[in-house]
LUMLO-104056 format. One record per atom (N, C-alpha, C, CB): residue in one letter; atom name; x, y, z. Coordinates in nm, 3 decimals, m for minus. Atoms other than C-alpha are relative to their C-alpha. Glycine has a CB too. Layout:
BEGIN
NODE_A_CA_X_Y_Z
...
END
This chain:
BEGIN
NODE_M_N_m0.009_m0.140_m0.032
NODE_M_CA_11.374_11.715_9.904
NODE_M_C_m0.123_0.047_0.078
NODE_M_CB_0.017_0.080_m0.127
NODE_T_N_0.121_m0.044_m0.067
NODE_T_CA_11.016_11.740_10.028
NODE_T_C_m0.011_m0.055_0.141
NODE_T_CB_m0.121_m0.039_m0.080
NODE_R_N_0.006_0.056_m0.135
NODE_R_CA_11.083_11.531_10.338
NODE_R_C_0.087_0.083_0.093
NODE_R_CB_0.046_m0.147_0.000
NODE_T_N_m0.071_m0.073_m0.104
NODE_T_CA_11.177_11.735_10.638
NODE_T_C_m0.051_m0.053_0.133
NODE_T_CB_m0.022_0.155_m0.013
NODE_R_N_0.050_0.040_m0.132
NODE_R_CA_11.136_11.686_11.010
NODE_R_C_m0.146_0.039_0.017
NODE_R_CB_0.085_0.062_0.112
NODE_L_N_0.136_m0.050_m0.014
NODE_L_CA_10.821_11.892_10.994
NODE_L_C_m0.098_m0.084_m0.082
NODE_L_CB_m0.007_0.147_m0.042
NODE_T_N_0.092_0.079_0.082
NODE_T_CA_10.663_11.703_10.704
NODE_T_C_m0.012_m0.143_0.053
NODE_T_CB_0.046_m0.002_m0.148
NODE_D_N_0.006_0.133_m0.060
NODE_D_CA_10.755_11.369_10.862
NODE_D_C_m0.089_0.001_0.125
NODE_D_CB_0.142_m0.050_0.037
NODE_W_N_0.082_m0.011_m0.121
NODE_W_CA_10.596_11.484_11.188
NODE_W_C_m0.148_0.010_m0.038
NODE_W_CB_0.042_0.122_0.085
NODE_I_N_0.139_m0.017_0.042
NODE_I_CA_10.278_11.592_11.007
NODE_I_C_m0.057_m0.133_m0.049
NODE_I_CB_m0.011_0.106_m0.111
NODE_V_N_0.046_0.129_0.051
NODE_V_CA_10.249_11.259_10.825
NODE_V_C_m0.021_m0.099_0.114
NODE_V_CB_0.100_m0.057_m0.102
NODE_Q_N_0.013_0.093_m0.112
NODE_Q_CA_10.308_11.061_11.143
NODE_Q_C_m0.115_0.039_0.092
NODE_Q_CB_0.129_m0.006_0.080
NODE_R_N_0.113_m0.046_m0.082
NODE_R_CA_10.057_11.273_11.333
NODE_R_C_m0.132_m0.042_m0.064
NODE_R_CB_0.004_0.155_0.018
NODE_K_N_0.120_0.042_0.072
NODE_K_CA_9.795_11.206_11.067
NODE_K_C_m0.019_m0.152_0.013
NODE_K_CB_0.008_0.042_m0.151
NODE_N_N_0.007_0.145_m0.015
NODE_N_CA_9.877_10.834_11.082
NODE_N_C_m0.053_m0.038_0.138
NODE_N_CB_0.137_m0.064_m0.023
NODE_K_N_0.044_0.029_m0.137
NODE_K_CA_9.829_10.835_11.460
NODE_K_C_m0.149_0.030_0.016
NODE_K_CB_0.081_0.082_0.101
NODE_I_N_0.143_m0.036_m0.008
NODE_I_CA_9.493_11.011_11.429
NODE_I_C_m0.084_m0.108_m0.067
NODE_I_CB_m0.026_0.137_m0.067
NODE_M_N_0.076_0.104_0.070
NODE_M_CA_9.376_10.753_11.174
NODE_M_C_0.002_m0.132_0.078
NODE_M_CB_0.057_m0.021_m0.141
NODE_C_N_m0.007_0.121_m0.083
NODE_C_CA_9.498_10.466_11.393
NODE_C_C_m0.092_0.010_0.120
NODE_C_CB_0.145_m0.025_0.046
NODE_D_N_0.089_m0.020_m0.114
NODE_D_CA_9.316_10.611_11.691
NODE_D_C_m0.147_m0.011_m0.041
NODE_D_CB_0.026_0.137_0.064
NODE_Q_N_0.137_0.011_0.050
NODE_Q_CA_8.998_10.645_11.484
NODE_Q_C_m0.036_m0.146_m0.027
NODE_Q_CB_m0.018_0.085_m0.128
NODE_Y_N_0.023_0.142_0.028
NODE_Y_CA_9.031_10.283_11.370
NODE_Y_C_m0.022_m0.076_0.131
NODE_Y_CB_0.118_m0.060_m0.079
NODE_K_N_0.014_0.069_m0.130
NODE_K_CA_9.083_10.161_11.727
NODE_K_C_m0.133_0.034_0.065
NODE_K_CB_0.116_0.038_0.093
NODE_E_N_0.127_m0.042_m0.061
NODE_E_CA_8.785_10.363_11.848
NODE_E_C_m0.119_m0.064_m0.072
NODE_E_CB_m0.012_0.154_m0.002
NODE_S_N_0.111_0.055_0.079
NODE_S_CA_8.562_10.238_11.567
NODE_S_C_m0.013_m0.151_0.017
NODE_S_CB_0.019_0.033_m0.147
NODE_T_N_0.003_0.146_m0.006
NODE_T_CA_8.654_9.872_11.627
NODE_T_C_0.025_m0.057_0.139
NODE_T_CB_0.101_m0.057_m0.095
NODE_E_N_m0.040_0.048_m0.131
NODE_E_CA_8.731_9.852_11.999
NODE_E_C_m0.096_m0.102_0.061
NODE_E_CB_0.014_0.116_0.093
NODE_E_N_0.094_0.095_m0.058
NODE_E_CA_8.413_9.665_12.090
NODE_E_C_m0.001_m0.134_m0.075
NODE_E_CB_m0.140_0.060_0.002
NODE_Y_N_m0.007_0.123_0.080
NODE_Y_CA_8.497_9.399_11.830
NODE_Y_C_0.138_m0.064_0.008
NODE_Y_CB_m0.035_0.030_m0.146
NODE_S_N_m0.137_0.048_m0.016
NODE_S_CA_8.831_9.287_11.971
NODE_S_C_0.016_m0.148_m0.033
NODE_S_CB_0.047_0.025_0.139
NODE_N_N_m0.009_0.143_0.029
NODE_N_CA_8.747_8.920_11.911
NODE_N_C_m0.010_m0.030_m0.150
NODE_N_CB_m0.109_m0.074_0.074
NODE_M_N_0.014_0.018_0.144
NODE_M_CA_8.712_8.974_11.534
NODE_M_C_0.135_0.010_m0.071
NODE_M_CB_m0.096_0.102_m0.058
NODE_S_N_m0.121_m0.010_0.083
NODE_S_CA_8.974_8.938_11.261
NODE_S_C_0.009_0.140_m0.059
NODE_S_CB_m0.001_m0.108_m0.113
NODE_T_N_m0.020_m0.129_0.065
NODE_T_CA_9.118_9.239_11.084
NODE_T_C_m0.097_0.015_m0.117
NODE_T_CB_0.145_0.016_m0.048
NODE_E_N_0.091_m0.005_0.114
NODE_E_CA_8.911_9.153_10.776
NODE_E_C_m0.143_0.033_0.045
NODE_E_CB_0.003_m0.134_m0.076
NODE_E_N_0.134_m0.027_m0.051
NODE_E_CA_8.591_9.151_10.981
NODE_E_C_m0.011_0.144_0.051
NODE_E_CB_m0.034_m0.098_0.112
NODE_K_N_0.000_m0.138_m0.049
NODE_K_CA_8.685_9.480_11.146
NODE_K_C_m0.005_0.099_m0.116
NODE_K_CB_0.125_0.027_0.086
NODE_L_N_0.003_m0.089_0.116
NODE_L_CA_8.750_9.639_10.807
NODE_L_C_m0.138_0.002_m0.065
NODE_L_CB_0.105_m0.043_m0.102
NODE_A_N_0.137_0.004_0.053
NODE_A_CA_8.407_9.523_10.687
NODE_A_C_m0.092_0.088_0.084
NODE_A_CB_m0.054_m0.146_m0.003
NODE_L_N_0.078_m0.087_m0.088
NODE_L_CA_8.252_9.693_10.991
NODE_L_C_0.035_0.146_m0.021
NODE_L_CB_0.021_m0.038_0.146
NODE_L_N_m0.045_m0.137_0.022
NODE_L_CA_8.461_10.003_10.932
NODE_L_C_m0.060_0.056_m0.128
NODE_L_CB_0.154_0.006_m0.005
NODE_K_N_0.057_m0.044_0.127
NODE_K_CA_8.334_10.019_10.575
NODE_K_C_m0.144_0.048_0.019
NODE_K_CB_0.003_m0.115_m0.103
NODE_V_N_0.139_m0.038_m0.027
NODE_V_CA_7.978_10.040_10.710
NODE_V_C_m0.008_0.118_0.097
NODE_V_CB_m0.077_m0.120_0.055
NODE_N_N_0.011_m0.098_m0.108
NODE_N_CA_8.037_10.248_11.024
NODE_N_C_0.077_0.129_m0.022
NODE_N_CB_0.047_m0.062_0.126
NODE_N_N_m0.082_m0.119_0.022
NODE_N_CA_8.303_10.490_10.902
NODE_N_C_0.060_m0.006_m0.141
NODE_N_CB_0.112_0.012_0.109
NODE_P_N_m0.046_0.017_0.138
NODE_P_CA_8.325_10.484_10.520
NODE_P_C_0.115_0.091_m0.041
NODE_P_CB_m0.115_0.022_m0.093
NODE_E_N_m0.110_m0.091_0.035
NODE_E_CA_8.554_10.787_10.498
NODE_E_C_0.133_m0.053_0.050
NODE_E_CB_m0.026_0.140_0.058
NODE_L_N_m0.124_0.058_m0.054
NODE_L_CA_8.813_10.628_10.724
NODE_L_C_0.034_m0.128_m0.076
NODE_L_CB_m0.014_m0.030_0.150
NODE_F_N_m0.025_0.123_0.076
NODE_F_CA_8.773_10.297_10.537
NODE_F_C_0.070_0.033_m0.132
NODE_F_CB_m0.132_m0.075_m0.027
NODE_K_N_m0.063_m0.040_0.126
NODE_K_CA_8.859_10.473_10.209
NODE_K_C_0.146_0.037_0.020
NODE_K_CB_m0.076_0.118_m0.062
NODE_K_N_m0.138_m0.037_m0.029
NODE_K_CA_9.172_10.616_10.366
NODE_K_C_0.085_m0.122_0.031
NODE_K_CB_0.006_0.099_0.117
NODE_V_N_m0.074_0.120_m0.039
NODE_V_CA_9.274_10.280_10.510
NODE_V_C_0.040_m0.082_m0.123
NODE_V_CB_m0.085_m0.086_0.095
NODE_V_N_m0.032_0.084_0.116
NODE_V_CA_9.252_10.095_10.179
NODE_V_C_0.095_0.068_m0.098
NODE_V_CB_m0.127_m0.039_m0.072
NODE_K_N_m0.093_m0.070_0.087
NODE_K_CA_9.459_10.362_10.007
NODE_K_C_0.142_0.006_0.056
NODE_K_CB_m0.050_0.140_m0.025
NODE_I_N_m0.132_m0.009_m0.063
NODE_I_CA_9.751_10.338_10.250
NODE_I_C_0.103_m0.075_m0.083
NODE_I_CB_m0.004_m0.055_0.144
NODE_G_N_m0.111_0.063_0.070
NODE_G_CA_10.073_10.268_10.065
NODE_G_C_m0.016_m0.012_m0.150
NODE_G_CB_0.022_m0.134_0.056
NODE_K_N_0.021_0.009_0.144
NODE_K_CA_9.930_10.300_9.715
NODE_K_C_0.014_0.139_m0.061
NODE_K_CB_m0.140_m0.061_m0.032
NODE_S_N_m0.022_m0.129_0.067
NODE_S_CA_10.032_10.571_9.474
NODE_S_C_m0.119_0.036_m0.088
NODE_S_CB_0.128_m0.005_m0.083
NODE_R_N_0.107_m0.049_0.090
NODE_R_CA_9.801_10.779_9.259
NODE_R_C_0.003_m0.077_m0.133
NODE_R_CB_0.015_0.152_m0.027
NODE_E_N_m0.013_0.070_0.127
NODE_E_CA_9.936_10.593_8.955
NODE_E_C_m0.074_m0.133_0.004
NODE_E_CB_0.147_m0.023_m0.034
NODE_V_N_0.072_0.126_m0.014
NODE_V_CA_9.793_10.266_9.087
NODE_V_C_m0.149_0.025_m0.020
NODE_V_CB_0.026_m0.064_0.138
NODE_Y_N_0.142_m0.030_0.013
NODE_Y_CA_9.450_10.424_9.114
NODE_Y_C_m0.036_0.045_m0.140
NODE_Y_CB_m0.040_0.107_0.100
NODE_K_N_0.026_m0.040_0.138
NODE_K_CA_9.474_10.584_8.772
NODE_K_C_m0.005_m0.122_m0.091
NODE_K_CB_0.108_0.100_m0.050
NODE_S_N_m0.001_0.122_0.080
NODE_S_CA_9.563_10.248_8.620
NODE_S_C_m0.125_m0.082_0.025
NODE_S_CB_0.124_m0.084_0.032
NODE_Y_N_0.121_0.075_m0.033
NODE_Y_CA_9.279_10.079_8.802
NODE_Y_C_m0.123_0.063_m0.064
NODE_Y_CB_m0.019_m0.008_0.152
NODE_D_N_0.114_m0.069_0.061
NODE_D_CA_9.032_10.342_8.683
NODE_D_C_m0.008_m0.028_m0.149
NODE_D_CB_0.009_0.149_0.026
NODE_R_N_m0.001_0.027_0.143
NODE_R_CA_9.141_10.275_8.326
NODE_R_C_m0.047_m0.142_m0.033
NODE_R_CB_0.139_0.024_m0.056
NODE_I_N_0.032_0.139_0.033
NODE_I_CA_9.094_9.897_8.347
NODE_I_C_m0.125_m0.054_0.068
NODE_I_CB_0.114_m0.086_0.035
NODE_K_N_0.109_0.057_m0.079
NODE_K_CA_8.805_9.856_8.591
NODE_K_C_m0.124_m0.034_m0.080
NODE_K_CB_m0.037_0.093_0.108
NODE_R_N_0.120_0.032_0.081
NODE_R_CA_8.538_9.861_8.323
NODE_R_C_0.013_m0.135_m0.072
NODE_R_CB_m0.025_0.110_m0.104
NODE_Y_N_m0.022_0.129_0.063
NODE_Y_CA_8.696_9.545_8.177
NODE_Y_C_0.001_m0.117_0.098
NODE_Y_CB_0.130_0.002_m0.074
NODE_I_N_m0.008_0.104_m0.104
NODE_I_CA_8.702_9.356_8.505
NODE_I_C_m0.138_m0.053_0.030
NODE_I_CB_0.065_0.055_0.127
END
């Protein structure tokens, strides 16, 4: 019920902005692997890195992790 053309457009627009930021942050490292680029992103743009690693994960996953992380 919450998905509409407008909300889908907003989500896709945000995704494009984040992709553009990622490309801009890593463009000079085109010869590196994705893992290496993400390591650089973590240092150079930590806020974007946090968003990237959360893609596709629900709040419940993070709540569960927060509960068990002290045992890991």
